[in-house]
C-alpha positions as CSV (number, residue, x, y, z in Angstrom):
1,X,-5.3,37.1,-4.7
2,X,-8.0,34.5,-5.5
3,X,-8.9,32.0,-2.9
4,X,-7.6,29.2,-5.1
5,X,-4.8,30.7,-7.1
6,X,-2.2,33.6,-7.1
7,X,-0.5,35.4,-10.0
8,X,3.1,36.1,-9.2
9,X,5.6,38.1,-11.4
10,X,8.6,35.8,-10.9
11,X,12.0,37.6,-10.7
12,X,15.2,36.4,-12.5
13,X,17.7,34.2,-10.6
14,X,15.2,32.0,-8.8
15,X,13.6,28.7,-9.5
16,X,9.8,28.2,-9.8
17,X,10.1,25.8,-6.8
18,X,11.9,28.6,-4.8
19,X,8.9,30.9,-5.5
20,X,6.5,28.3,-4.3
21,X,8.5,27.7,-1.1
22,X,8.5,31.4,-0.2
23,X,4.8,31.9,-0.9
24,X,3.9,28.7,1.0
25,X,5.8,30.0,4.0
26,X,4.0,33.3,4.0
27,X,0.6,31.8,3.6
28,X,1.2,29.1,6.2
29,X,2.4,31.7,8.7
30,X,-0.8,33.7,8.2
31,X,-3.1,30.7,8.3
32,X,-1.4,29.1,11.3
33,X,-1.0,25.8,9.5
34,X,0.7,24.4,6.5
35,X,-0.9,25.6,3.3
36,X,-0.6,23.5,0.1
37,X,0.9,25.5,-2.8
38,X,1.9,24.4,-6.3
39,X,2.7,26.0,-9.6
40,X,1.2,25.4,-13.1
41,X,4.3,25.5,-15.3
42,X,8.0,25.9,-14.6
43,X,9.9,29.0,-15.6
44,X,13.6,28.7,-15.9
45,X,15.7,30.4,-13.2
46,X,16.9,33.2,-15.7
47,X,13.3,33.8,-16.9
48,X,10.9,36.3,-15.4
49,X,7.1,36.8,-15.7
50,X,3.8,35.1,-15.0
51,X,3.8,32.2,-12.6
52,X,0.3,30.9,-11.6
53,X,0.4,29.4,-8.2
54,X,-2.4,27.1,-7.0
55,X,-3.4,27.2,-3.4
56,X,-5.1,24.6,-1.2
57,X,-8.0,22.9,-3.1
58,X,-6.9,24.8,-6.2
59,X,-3.9,22.5,-6.6
60,X,-6.4,19.8,-7.9
61,X,-6.9,22.0,-11.0
62,X,-3.3,22.1,-12.2
63,X,-4.1,20.2,-15.5
64,X,-6.6,22.9,-16.5
65,X,-3.9,25.6,-16.3
66,X,-1.1,23.4,-17.9
67,X,-3.0,23.1,-21.1
68,X,-3.4,26.9,-21.7
69,X,-1.7,28.8,-24.5
70,X,1.2,31.0,-23.5
71,X,2.7,34.3,-24.6
72,X,6.4,35.2,-24.2
73,X,8.9,37.9,-25.0
74,X,12.4,36.7,-25.6
75,X,15.8,38.1,-26.6
76,X,17.9,35.8,-28.8
77,X,21.7,36.5,-28.9
78,X,22.7,35.5,-32.4
79,X,26.3,34.5,-33.4
80,X,26.9,32.1,-30.5
81,X,25.5,29.0,-28.9
82,X,25.0,27.9,-25.3
83,X,25.2,24.4,-23.8
84,X,21.9,25.0,-22.1
85,X,20.2,27.4,-24.6
86,X,20.4,30.2,-22.1
87,X,23.0,32.5,-20.4
88,X,23.7,30.0,-17.7
89,X,25.4,27.5,-20.1
90,X,28.9,27.4,-21.7
91,X,28.9,30.0,-24.5
92,X,30.6,29.3,-27.8
93,X,31.0,31.9,-30.5
94,X,30.2,30.9,-34.0
95,X,33.0,31.3,-36.5
96,X,32.9,32.9,-40.0
97,X,29.6,34.7,-39.5
98,X,27.7,36.5,-42.2
99,X,25.3,38.9,-40.5
100,X,21.7,38.1,-41.6
101,X,19.7,40.9,-43.2
102,X,16.4,42.0,-41.7
103,X,14.5,40.3,-44.6
104,X,16.4,37.0,-43.9
105,X,15.5,37.3,-40.2
106,X,11.8,37.8,-41.0
107,X,11.7,34.9,-43.4
108,X,13.3,32.4,-41.0
109,X,11.3,33.6,-38.0
110,X,8.0,33.2,-39.8
111,X,9.0,29.7,-41.0
112,X,8.5,28.6,-37.4
113,X,4.9,29.6,-37.3
114,X,2.5,26.6,-37.5
115,X,2.9,23.1,-36.2
116,X,6.6,22.3,-35.6
117,X,8.5,19.5,-34.0
118,X,10.8,20.3,-31.1
119,X,13.4,18.2,-29.4
120,X,13.0,18.5,-25.6
121,X,16.1,20.2,-24.2
122,X,18.6,18.2,-22.2
123,X,18.4,20.9,-19.5
124,X,14.6,20.6,-18.8
125,X,12.4,19.2,-16.0
126,X,11.2,16.3,-18.1
127,X,11.7,13.0,-16.4
128,X,13.8,10.3,-18.1
129,X,13.6,6.9,-16.4
130,X,12.3,8.6,-13.3
131,X,15.0,11.3,-13.1
132,X,14.9,15.0,-14.2
133,X,16.7,15.5,-17.5
134,X,18.6,18.5,-16.2
135,X,20.1,16.3,-13.4
136,X,21.2,13.7,-15.9
137,X,22.7,16.5,-18.1
138,X,24.7,17.9,-15.1
139,X,26.1,14.5,-14.5
140,X,27.3,14.3,-18.1
141,X,24.9,11.4,-18.9
142,X,24.0,11.4,-22.6
143,X,20.3,10.8,-23.2
144,X,18.2,10.7,-26.4
145,X,15.6,13.4,-25.6
146,X,12.1,12.9,-27.0
147,X,10.7,15.1,-29.8
148,X,7.2,16.5,-29.6
149,X,4.9,18.4,-31.9
150,X,3.9,21.9,-30.7
151,X,2.0,24.8,-32.2
152,X,3.4,28.3,-32.7
153,X,0.5,30.6,-33.4
154,X,2.3,33.8,-34.0
155,X,5.8,35.4,-33.8
156,X,6.3,39.1,-33.9
157,X,9.8,40.7,-34.3
158,X,10.0,43.5,-31.8
159,X,13.5,44.6,-32.6
160,X,16.5,43.3,-34.6
161,X,19.9,44.9,-34.0
162,X,22.8,42.5,-34.5
163,X,23.5,40.4,-32.6
164,X,20.2,40.7,-30.6
165,X,16.8,39.7,-31.9
166,X,13.8,40.4,-29.7
167,X,10.6,38.5,-30.4
168,X,7.1,38.1,-28.9
169,X,5.4,34.7,-29.5
170,X,2.1,33.0,-28.9
171,X,2.5,29.2,-28.5
172,X,0.8,26.1,-27.3
173,X,1.4,24.5,-24.0
174,X,4.6,22.4,-24.1
175,X,6.6,24.7,-26.4
176,X,10.2,25.4,-25.3
177,X,11.2,29.0,-26.2
178,X,14.8,28.2,-25.5
179,X,14.6,25.5,-28.2
180,X,12.8,27.9,-30.5
181,X,15.6,30.5,-30.1
182,X,18.3,27.9,-30.7
183,X,16.5,26.6,-33.8
184,X,16.0,30.1,-35.3
185,X,19.8,30.7,-34.8
186,X,20.6,27.4,-36.4
187,X,18.3,28.1,-39.4
188,X,20.0,31.4,-39.9
189,X,23.4,29.6,-39.9
190,X,24.8,31.7,-37.1
191,X,23.7,29.9,-33.9
192,X,21.7,31.5,-31.1
193,X,20.6,31.3,-27.5
194,X,18.2,33.1,-25.2
195,X,19.6,35.9,-23.0
196,X,16.2,37.0,-21.7
197,X,12.8,35.4,-21.4
198,X,9.6,36.8,-20.0
199,X,6.2,35.0,-19.8
200,X,3.6,37.7,-20.3
201,X,0.4,35.7,-20.5
202,X,-1.1,32.3,-19.8
203,X,-4.6,31.8,-21.3
204,X,-6.6,34.8,-20.1
205,X,-4.2,35.6,-17.2
206,X,-1.8,38.5,-17.8
207,X,1.4,39.4,-16.0
208,X,0.0,43.0,-15.7
209,X,-2.4,41.6,-13.0
210,X,0.4,39.7,-11.1
211,X,2.1,40.8,-7.9
212,X,5.9,41.0,-7.8
213,X,7.3,38.3,-5.4
214,X,9.1,41.0,-3.3
215,X,5.9,42.9,-2.8
216,X,4.0,39.7,-1.9
217,X,6.6,38.9,0.8
218,X,5.8,42.2,2.5
219,X,2.0,41.6,2.6
């Protein structure tokens, strides 16, 4: 652990804020006073992987980390859609599906490399009129979500075996992989949503160098 930041391998089923709270409690108990801890980019509860936590004076450097490129590995379930773009939403199977060929998959996936425009998901932490978008979505409030331009530097297909498509992507800060998965499914005409998401790298920081949260709690 660096004096100002900590690399955590976040487990599935927990919010980023939940990770921060647990780490803060451990560090505060060891220090004998409350230690300030923050994160540098939210991971969805179902997602795993690299979460960079800033500690004490390091929390002043959050903007430097937020702007860094990110690498992810994701599994897209084709042939269905989710109300949230992930396994936590309401799943709807697509009717009258024609299974895409490997060449079609490759062509569509590579069409997303470059500068693209994404619509921010309704279930996101973006604030709309002072309230988190996901809170509004849970209340059933319909909101026109903003669109933003992001950069997809590279997408590699790791495996395609219908209905699952596994990819690795290198993207700019602010890119929503859930939206990327949905848009790939939409372009294929079959629908799609993420079943797994893992952040493997942020800038020069690699999940290989991170400590698992359970192991940190035992330190």
